[in-house]
N, C-alpha and C positions, 0 to 999 in steps of 0.2 A: 205633822203631816204636810202635805203641801198642793195645791191645785194648779191647773193652769185652764183659764177657761178662754179660749176663742171664740168669737164673737165675729160673724162677716155675714157682708152682705152677697148673694149671688149673681155672677152672669151665667154664661151658659155652659155648662162642663162636656169635657170631650174626652175620649178614650185615655187621654196623655196622664186630665186631672186625677182619671179612678186608679190609675193606674199607681202613680204618687199617695196617694192619699191610701192605698190598701197597701203601699208600702212604712209609710209612715207609722199607719195604725199595726204595724206587726213589729217597727220599732221600737213603739212607745211600751207593748207589752214588754220588749226584751229588756227593759231597764231596770238597771235598780232597785228596787221598792216599788213596780209599779202595783196599784193596788187596782185600780179600774176606772171606768168615762161613762160619761151617760151624754144623751146630746140631745136638743131640745129644737123644734122650729116654728117659729111665730106663720100662722097658716095668711093672718091677713097681711105680714108684709115680705114672708119668706126669707126671715132674717134667721142664724141658726146658731146656735150654742154648743159649743162641743168642752165638758170640760172634765179634765182627767185629773188624776189623785197618785202622788208617790207616798211613800212611808215618810223620805227626809228629800232634800234640795238635788243629792244627786243624780238620783234618773230623768229627774224633770232638765237639768245640765244636758245628760247623755242625750235626749230626744231634741234638745235645741240642736246641738255640738252634730247630729246624725247627717249624714250629707244626702238620703232624701229630704229631709228639710229644709235642709238650706238649698235644697234646688227648689222644692216648691215656695219660699221666699223669694226668691231672685223674680220667680214666674207667675209670683198671687196675681197681677194685673191681668192678667188672660184668663184668668176663672173668677173673678171676687171683685166687687166694686168698691169696697170699703173694707176696712177689719179691729177689731180690738181687741188685745190681749190682755187679759188681768192676770197676775201671779201671784197665788196669796199664799200666807201659812196660817193654815184652819188652825187655831185657837184653842174651840172644840166642837164637840159635836154630839147630840143627841137624838132620843126619838124611843117610839113607844117598843122598837126592837121585834115590828109587824113587817117591816118592809126589807128587801134586801137594798142595799144601798154600797157602793166603795168604800162610804168611808163613816160606816153603822159600826160604833163602838159597844 
């Protein structure tokens, strides 16, 4: 399993940001092996973290190459004051099976 974590600090979002964000979300869900996603926001700083999960690296690569993602990447400074992306191969997951989660095994 692979995950991509997109961590960012926000500026001001506009209609164009929301349009691209929706297109990227649709594109992610249409990629091969997409398992799901989750999002977190730190109420103190406003920092946001979106985590996407895939069965293999193929879907992640498809999202990276998608035209909407490429457009947003070129224009990120209009909406974000900084970002970090972390691509990970998940070695294992575990839990008590009571929580619905994209990485639950």
